[in-house]
C-alpha positions as CSV (number, residue, x, y, z in Angstrom):
1,X,-34.6,55.2,43.3
2,X,-36.5,55.2,39.5
3,X,-39.5,56.3,41.7
4,X,-37.9,59.3,43.0
5,X,-36.1,60.7,39.4
6,X,-40.1,59.8,37.3
7,X,-41.7,61.8,40.7
8,X,-38.9,65.0,39.2
9,X,-40.5,64.5,35.9
10,X,-44.0,66.1,37.2
11,X,-46.1,63.1,37.2
12,X,-49.0,63.4,39.1
13,X,-48.7,59.7,40.5
14,X,-46.1,56.9,40.5
15,X,-47.4,53.4,41.0
16,X,-43.6,51.8,41.5
17,X,-42.6,47.7,41.5
18,X,-43.7,47.9,45.6
19,X,-47.3,49.7,45.3
20,X,-47.9,47.4,42.7
21,X,-46.6,44.2,44.6
22,X,-48.6,45.3,48.1
23,X,-51.3,45.8,46.0
24,X,-52.0,42.4,44.0
25,X,-50.0,40.1,46.5
26,X,-51.3,41.6,50.1
27,X,-53.9,38.2,50.2
28,X,-50.9,36.2,49.4
29,X,-49.3,34.7,53.2
30,X,-45.9,36.2,54.3
31,X,-44.6,33.1,54.4
32,X,-46.1,32.4,50.5
33,X,-45.2,35.4,48.8
34,X,-42.5,35.5,46.4
35,X,-39.7,38.1,45.8
36,X,-41.1,39.7,43.2
37,X,-44.3,39.7,41.1
38,X,-43.9,37.2,38.7
39,X,-44.4,38.5,34.7
40,X,-48.2,37.1,34.6
41,X,-48.5,38.8,37.8
42,X,-47.2,42.4,36.6
43,X,-48.8,42.4,33.4
44,X,-52.2,41.3,34.2
45,X,-52.0,44.5,37.4
46,X,-50.4,46.5,34.9
47,X,-53.7,45.7,32.7
48,X,-55.9,46.3,35.8
49,X,-54.6,49.3,36.9
50,X,-54.1,50.8,33.3
51,X,-58.0,49.8,33.0
52,X,-58.5,51.3,36.1
53,X,-57.4,54.5,34.8
54,X,-59.6,57.6,34.3
55,X,-60.9,57.4,30.4
56,X,-60.6,61.8,30.1
57,X,-56.8,62.1,30.9
58,X,-53.5,60.8,29.2
59,X,-51.7,58.9,31.1
60,X,-47.8,57.5,31.3
61,X,-47.4,53.8,32.4
62,X,-44.0,51.8,32.7
63,X,-43.3,48.5,33.8
64,X,-40.0,46.4,33.7
65,X,-40.6,42.4,34.2
66,X,-37.9,40.3,36.2
67,X,-38.6,37.2,34.3
68,X,-36.0,37.4,31.8
69,X,-33.3,38.7,33.7
70,X,-29.9,36.1,33.5
71,X,-29.5,33.3,35.9
72,X,-33.3,32.7,35.8
73,X,-34.8,29.7,34.2
74,X,-38.5,29.7,32.3
75,X,-41.5,27.9,33.4
76,X,-42.9,27.5,30.1
77,X,-39.9,24.7,28.2
78,X,-38.5,25.6,24.9
79,X,-37.5,22.5,22.7
80,X,-35.9,19.9,25.3
81,X,-36.0,22.7,28.2
82,X,-32.5,22.2,28.5
83,X,-31.8,25.8,28.0
84,X,-32.2,28.0,30.4
85,X,-32.0,30.9,28.1
86,X,-34.5,29.9,25.5
87,X,-36.8,28.7,28.0
88,X,-36.8,31.9,30.0
89,X,-38.1,33.9,26.3
90,X,-40.0,31.0,25.6
91,X,-41.5,31.6,29.0
92,X,-41.6,35.7,28.0
93,X,-43.3,34.8,24.6
94,X,-46.3,33.1,26.0
95,X,-46.7,35.7,28.8
96,X,-46.6,39.0,26.6
97,X,-49.2,36.7,24.4
98,X,-51.4,36.5,26.8
99,X,-51.0,40.1,27.9
100,X,-51.6,41.6,24.4
101,X,-54.8,39.5,24.1
102,X,-56.1,41.0,26.8
103,X,-54.8,44.6,26.1
104,X,-56.4,44.4,22.7
105,X,-59.8,42.9,24.0
106,X,-60.3,45.7,26.5
107,X,-61.0,49.3,25.4
108,X,-57.5,50.4,26.1
109,X,-56.6,49.2,22.7
110,X,-58.6,51.9,20.8
111,X,-56.7,55.1,22.2
112,X,-53.9,54.1,23.8
113,X,-49.6,54.0,22.3
114,X,-48.2,50.5,23.1
115,X,-44.5,50.5,23.3
116,X,-42.6,47.2,24.1
117,X,-39.1,47.5,24.8
118,X,-36.3,46.7,26.9
119,X,-33.9,48.2,29.0
120,X,-30.5,46.5,27.8
121,X,-29.6,42.8,26.1
122,X,-29.5,39.8,27.3
123,X,-26.4,39.0,29.6
124,X,-23.9,36.9,27.5
125,X,-23.5,34.1,30.0
126,X,-23.0,30.3,28.6
127,X,-26.8,29.4,28.4
128,X,-26.8,32.9,26.2
129,X,-23.7,32.0,24.2
130,X,-24.8,28.2,23.9
131,X,-28.3,29.7,22.4
132,X,-26.8,31.4,20.2
133,X,-23.0,32.1,19.1
134,X,-23.0,35.1,18.0
135,X,-24.1,36.0,21.8
136,X,-20.6,38.4,22.2
137,X,-18.8,37.7,25.6
138,X,-20.0,41.7,26.1
139,X,-23.4,42.9,27.3
140,X,-24.4,45.1,24.0
141,X,-26.7,43.5,21.7
142,X,-29.5,44.7,19.9
143,X,-32.8,45.3,22.1
144,X,-36.8,44.6,21.1
145,X,-38.8,47.9,20.0
146,X,-42.6,47.1,19.1
147,X,-44.8,50.3,19.0
148,X,-48.6,49.1,18.4
149,X,-50.9,52.4,17.8
150,X,-54.6,51.1,16.3
151,X,-54.8,52.2,12.4
152,X,-50.8,53.0,12.4
153,X,-50.1,50.5,9.5
154,X,-46.5,48.7,9.3
155,X,-44.4,51.0,6.8
156,X,-40.6,50.2,6.0
């Protein structure tokens, strides 16, 4: 569905979840293939695709990760590891940090506007409310927005 919508916007090519999944997990035997790309796999696949883009043409790329979604636990444990929400966001922090290090070491950081955001807030399940008592009973909360563009300084 998302690819069909994006194609109506006039992009020359759309490399969706299925493309990235197939390309970057094709050597994994079927019985070992996960149901989705892990965040490290997704971020690595995205950087591979971005680095392969022609240098003389602008492009737009977007990726939607999966491992921060409700009811999943993180590989990296936060504190005593007892809260899956804290674990998954701690894991995301680790994974996005690895992505940013690779991005900054590549040619991409010279002329790429990088936007990191989310399509929704945290689902207010009991572990989320335990981690942050200010998380209400609604699926409404602020979402992150980070913009990087070389040479642009943060202003308040």
